[in-house]
C-alpha positions in Angstrom: 200.6 48.4 3.1 201.1 44.9 1.6 197.5 44.2 2.0 196.4 47.4 0.2 198.8 46.6 -2.7 197.4 43.1 -3.0 193.8 44.4 -3.0 194.7 47.0 -5.7 196.4 44.3 -7.8 193.3 42.0 -7.6 191.0 44.9 -8.4 193.1 46.0 -11.4 193.2 42.3 -12.6 189.4 42.1 -12.2 188.9 45.3 -14.1 191.2 44.1 -16.9 189.4 40.8 -17.1 186.0 42.5 -17.2 187.2 44.8 -20.0 188.5 41.8 -22.0 185.2 39.9 -21.6 183.2 42.9 -22.8 185.3 43.5 -25.9 186.0 39.9 -27.0 183.7 38.7 -29.7 181.4 35.7 -28.9 182.0 32.3 -30.4 179.2 32.6 -33.0 180.7 35.8 -34.5 184.3 34.4 -34.4 183.5 31.4 -36.6 181.2 33.2 -39.2 182.3 33.6 -42.8 183.9 36.9 -43.7 181.4 39.1 -45.6 182.5 40.3 -49.0 180.2 42.7 -50.8 180.1 42.4 -54.6 178.5 45.0 -56.8 175.8 44.1 -59.3 177.2 42.3 -62.3 180.7 42.0 -60.8 182.4 38.7 -60.0 183.2 38.1 -56.4 186.0 35.8 -55.1 186.1 33.9 -51.9 188.9 31.6 -50.8 187.3 28.5 -52.3 185.0 29.8 -55.1 184.1 32.7 -57.3 180.7 33.7 -58.4 178.6 36.4 -60.1 174.9 37.2 -60.1 173.7 36.8 -63.8 170.0 37.3 -63.6 167.0 37.9 -61.4 163.3 37.0 -62.0 160.2 37.3 -59.9 157.0 35.2 -60.3 153.7 34.4 -58.6 154.0 30.7 -59.6 156.7 28.4 -60.9 156.3 25.3 -63.0 158.7 22.4 -63.5 158.8 18.7 -64.2 159.8 16.2 -61.5 159.9 12.4 -61.8 157.8 12.6 -64.9 155.1 14.8 -63.4 154.4 18.4 -64.1 154.3 20.5 -61.0 153.0 24.0 -60.4 153.7 25.9 -57.2 152.0 29.1 -56.1 153.0 31.5 -53.4 151.3 34.1 -51.2 154.5 36.1 -51.5 156.8 36.0 -54.5 159.2 33.5 -56.0 162.6 35.1 -56.4 164.7 33.2 -59.0 168.4 34.1 -58.7 170.6 33.0 -61.6 174.3 32.7 -60.9 177.5 31.6 -62.6 180.1 30.0 -60.2 183.4 28.2 -60.3 185.3 26.3 -57.5 188.9 27.2 -56.7 191.2 24.3 -55.8 188.6 21.5 -55.1 185.2 20.4 -56.3 182.5 21.8 -54.0 178.8 22.7 -53.5 177.5 26.1 -52.6 174.8 27.2 -50.2 172.7 30.3 -50.8 170.4 32.5 -48.7 168.6 35.7 -49.6 169.2 38.5 -47.2 166.2 40.8 -47.4 166.0 44.5 -47.0 165.1 44.0 -43.3 168.2 41.9 -42.7 166.1 38.7 -42.3 167.6 35.7 -44.2 165.5 33.3 -46.4 166.6 29.8 -47.2 166.1 28.1 -50.6 162.5 27.1 -51.1 162.0 23.4 -50.4 158.9 23.6 -52.7 161.3 24.1 -55.7 163.6 21.1 -55.0 164.8 19.2 -58.1 164.2 22.0 -60.5 166.5 21.9 -63.6 169.9 23.6 -62.8 168.9 24.0 -59.1 171.7 25.1 -56.9 171.1 22.4 -54.3 172.0 19.7 -56.8 175.0 21.3 -58.4 178.7 20.6 -57.9 181.2 23.3 -59.0 184.5 22.3 -60.4 187.9 24.2 -60.4 188.4 26.0 -63.7 184.9 25.2 -65.1 182.2 27.9 -64.9 178.8 26.4 -64.2 175.3 28.1 -64.2 172.8 27.4 -61.4 169.4 28.7 -60.3 168.4 29.4 -56.6 164.7 29.8 -55.9 163.5 31.6 -52.8 160.0 32.2 -51.6 159.6 35.5 -49.6 157.5 38.6 -49.1 157.7 41.0 -52.0 159.0 43.9 -49.8 162.1 41.9 -49.0 163.3 41.8 -52.7 164.3 45.5 -53.2 167.5 46.2 -51.2 168.3 42.6 -50.6 171.3 40.5 -51.6 172.2 36.9 -52.5 174.6 35.5 -49.9 176.7 32.5 -51.2 179.0 30.3 -49.0 180.8 27.0 -49.6 178.6 24.2 -48.3 181.4 22.5 -46.3 183.9 25.3 -45.8 181.8 28.2 -44.7 183.6 28.7 -41.4 186.7 30.9 -41.8 185.9 31.4 -45.5 184.2 34.3 -47.3 180.5 34.8 -47.8 179.8 36.6 -51.0 177.0 39.2 -50.7 176.0 39.6 -54.3 174.0 42.7 -55.2 171.2 41.9 -57.6 170.9 43.4 -61.1 168.0 45.7 -61.7 164.6 44.4 -60.4 162.5 42.9 -63.2 158.7 43.0 -63.6 156.9 40.3 -61.7 155.7 37.5 -64.0 152.5 35.4 -63.5 154.4 32.1 -64.0 157.9 31.0 -64.8 158.5 27.5 -66.3 161.8 25.7 -65.7 162.8 23.5 -68.7 165.6 20.9 -68.5 
């Protein structure tokens, strides 16, 4: 009788442990930023920053000046230029951005547009001071409609919010957009 009780107790413990393992989130999902959907034109607020999507432009080519040279970049897809206004809360910080396309795939900032005037990757945001920045992505055209701009704090993304900013109305695709200082 004691043996049957011990076996039942071990089996019950194993079943409970198995159920806990199946329902517990994995490490990667536990330390991800909390998603916060923001409607088009509205200002979203995370724990360490607030931001809003102010404009969206599409282009076949982009042009800008870097280190005294004029550069023109072309794409087989489309350049998506996201204009934002952001402000830090509490401490100075930088922001990271990705474009989450209609398919759910995420696109990083285009490295071919580094050092553009007002580029997001070179901006520091200060508490109480709104600042405008531009994020340039290079992606397939079918990933634009239905997508969202995802902003996170560069150094505090874990256990913070990720703002999923819905874009304003989609503009016409332009042949070239020039970035001026």
